[in-house]
C-alpha positions, 0 to 999 in steps of 0.5 A, spaced: 462 501 345 464 506 350 458 504 354 461 497 355 468 500 356 465 505 362 461 498 365 467 493 365 471 499 368 466 500 373 465 493 375 472 493 376 473 498 380 467 495 385 471 488 384 477 492 387 474 494 393 472 489 395 477 485 395 481 490 398 476 491 403 476 483 405 484 484 405 483 490 410 477 486 414 480 479 415 487 478 413 490 484 414 491 483 422 494 478 422 500 481 417 500 487 424 505 487 429 503 484 436 507 489 439 502 493 437 496 490 440 498 486 446 503 490 448 507 485 453 506 480 458 504 480 466 511 478 466 514 483 463 509 488 466 511 486 473 518 488 472 517 495 470 512 496 477 518 494 480 524 499 483 527 491 484 527 489 477 532 482 479 525 477 478 525 471 476 520 467 472 518 460 474 514 457 468 510 453 473 505 458 472 504 457 465 497 453 466 494 459 470 487 461 467 489 468 465 483 474 467 477 474 463 476 481 464 481 487 467 484 487 473 488 491 479 495 492 480 500 497 483 507 500 482 512 498 488 515 504 492 516 506 498 518 503 505 513 498 508 508 503 510 507 505 504 508 498 501 503 495 506 497 502 503 500 500 495 498 492 497 491 494 501 489 500 495 489 494 490 485 489 495 480 495 496 480 498 489 479 490 486 473 490 492 470 495 489 471 494 482 470 487 482 476 486 477 481 481 479 487 483 484 494 481 483 500 486 486 508 485 483 512 479 486 517 485 490 511 488 493 509 481 496 516 478 498 517 483 503 510 483 506 510 476 507 517 477 510 511 480 516 505 478 515 501 470 514 497 469 508 495 475 504 490 474 499 492 478 494 496 473 489 502 476 486 503 477 478 507 471 477 501 467 477 499 471 470 505 472 467 505 468 462 498 472 460 498 477 454 496 484 456 494 490 452 497 496 456 491 500 452 486 498 456 489 500 463 488 507 467 491 510 473 485 510 477 479 508 479 476 515 477 478 514 470 475 507 470 470 506 466 469 498 464 470 492 465 475 489 460 479 496 462 485 495 468 488 499 474 495 499 475 495 505 481 501 509 482 507 508 487 505 510 494 498 510 492 493 511 498 486 509 498 484 510 506 476 512 502 476 506 500 480 501 505 478 503 511 472 502 509 473 496 511 478 497 516 476 490 521 477 486 514 484 489 513 486 489 519 485 481 519 488 481 512 495 484 516 496 479 521 503 478 523 507 472 523 507 468 530 514 469 531 513 476 531 507 478 535 510 473 541 517 477 541 512 484 540 508 481 546 514 479 551 516 487 549 511 489 553 511 484 558 517 487 560 515 494 559 508 492 564 513 489 570 509 489 575 503 494 573 497 490 573 492 491 568 496 495 563 494 500 558 498 500 553 499 506 549 504 506 543 508 512 540 511 512 534 517 517 533 519 519 526 525 524 525 532 523 522 531 524 514 523 525 515 524 532 518 527 535 512 522 532 508 516 535 512 520 541 511 520 540 503 513 537 503 508 542 509 514 548 510 512 545 517 517 544 524 517 536 526 512 535 533 516 537 539 517 534 545 511 538 548 506 534 542 508 527 545 508 530 553 500 533 551 498 527 549 501 523 555 497 527 559 491 526 555 491 517 557 494 519 563 488 522 566 484 517 562 485 511 564 489 509 569 495 504 570 498 507 562 505 505 559 507 508 553 510 504 548 516 508 544 518 506 537 522 511 534 528 511 529 533 516 534 532 513 541 537 518 543 532 524 542 527 520 546 530 518 551 532 525 553 527 527 553 522 521 555 528 517 559 526 519 565 518 519 566 516 513 570 511 509 566 515 510 558 518 505 556 523 506 549 524 500 545 531 500 541 535 503 548 541 499 545 541 494 540 535 497 534 530 493 533 527 490 526 521 495 522 517 488 522 518 488 530 517 495 530 510 495 527 507 489 531 509 492 537 505 499 535 500 494 534 499 491 540 498 496 543 491 499 546 492 506 543 496 510 540 500 516 539 503 517 533 506 523 528 507 522 521 508 517 516 505 511 513 509 507 518 506 510 525 499 510 521 498 504 520 501 501 527 496 506 530 489 503 525 491 496 526 492 497 534 485 500 534 482 503 540 484 510 540 489 515 537 492 522 538 496 525 531 500 531 529 495 535 526 498 536 519 493 539 514 494 536 507 497 529 510 496 522 509 495 522 517 490 527 517 486 524 511 485 517 516 484 521 522 478 525 518 475 517 516 476 513 523 473 514 529 477 516 536 482 519 532 484 526 536 489 530 533 493 536 536 497 542 534 
C-alpha cells in the first residue's frame, strides 16, 4: 500500500512538472508585457534621438518593410557641421557593417535644406516597426552580430571610416543649385578681373568657440599670425591667389585682413547663412581652417590642399592625419 501511494505521488509530481514546463515554454510568453521585450517602435526611438521632439508621424509609411536585421542610426547634436558628421558616420558605419542606415528626421530636415538627394532614409520610414532596445549598442567596436543595431552618440565623428570613402561622401553632400550658383557669383565678384584665379577658402571661427577652446584644450584661439603664415604659403606656391574669408566675426577679419589686396571678406555688411558660407568654402580650390566641424567640412568638400591650426587631439588634427595634402601650423 505504501509503495502504491508513493508511486502515485511520484507520478503526480512528474505530471505537475510537465504541466509547469508546458505553461512556461508555450503559454507564459503570451502573458509577458510587450514593454519587456519590444520596448518601443521606431517612431518612439526617433523622438528620443532628437533634441527637438516636435515630430509628426505620417501613417503613409505603414506599408514600408521592416528591417530584417539591425540598423545604424544616431542621436542629434550640434549645428550644421556636427550634423553632417552624424549623418556621414551613419552612412559609413552602415557601409562597413552591411546594416541598414537610417537618420532621425531632425537631422535630415536640416541637411535637406542644404544638399540635394541625400541617400540615407529617415527613421520615419520604419516608424511602425517594433524595436527591441536590448539589441542596441553605441559603437562599432561593441557590435557583434547582424541582428544587433547601433545608435551612435550625438556629436559622433568617425573620420577613419568616413574618409576611407572620401570621394563618395563628397558626392553625397552635393549642394542645392541655388546655394552653388550663389557661391559661384561671390567667387566671381571676389576675383574681379583676375585671370585664372586660385581660390583659397579661409575659415575664421571665433565668438563662442574661444571659450570652448580654453575649456576643452586649454589653448588660445588662432591669432592673425597663423592666417598670415598660411596665406604666405599659398602666395608663394600659386599665382593669382584670392583668399575668400568666411567668419562668424567679420569685424575681426576686417581689422586684420581688410587692407590686403587679394583678400575678400564675405558678410561685410549682411551676414550670409551658414549654408551659403559652407558652399563658398567648398567651392574654393584650397583651404585655411582653424578649428571646428564647419571649417573641416568646408575643406573636405573643397579638396585640394588644407592648412590647419594644430591642436592635438582635436577633430581637425584627426582628419589631417588621414587626408593627404593637409598640413598643420601651430
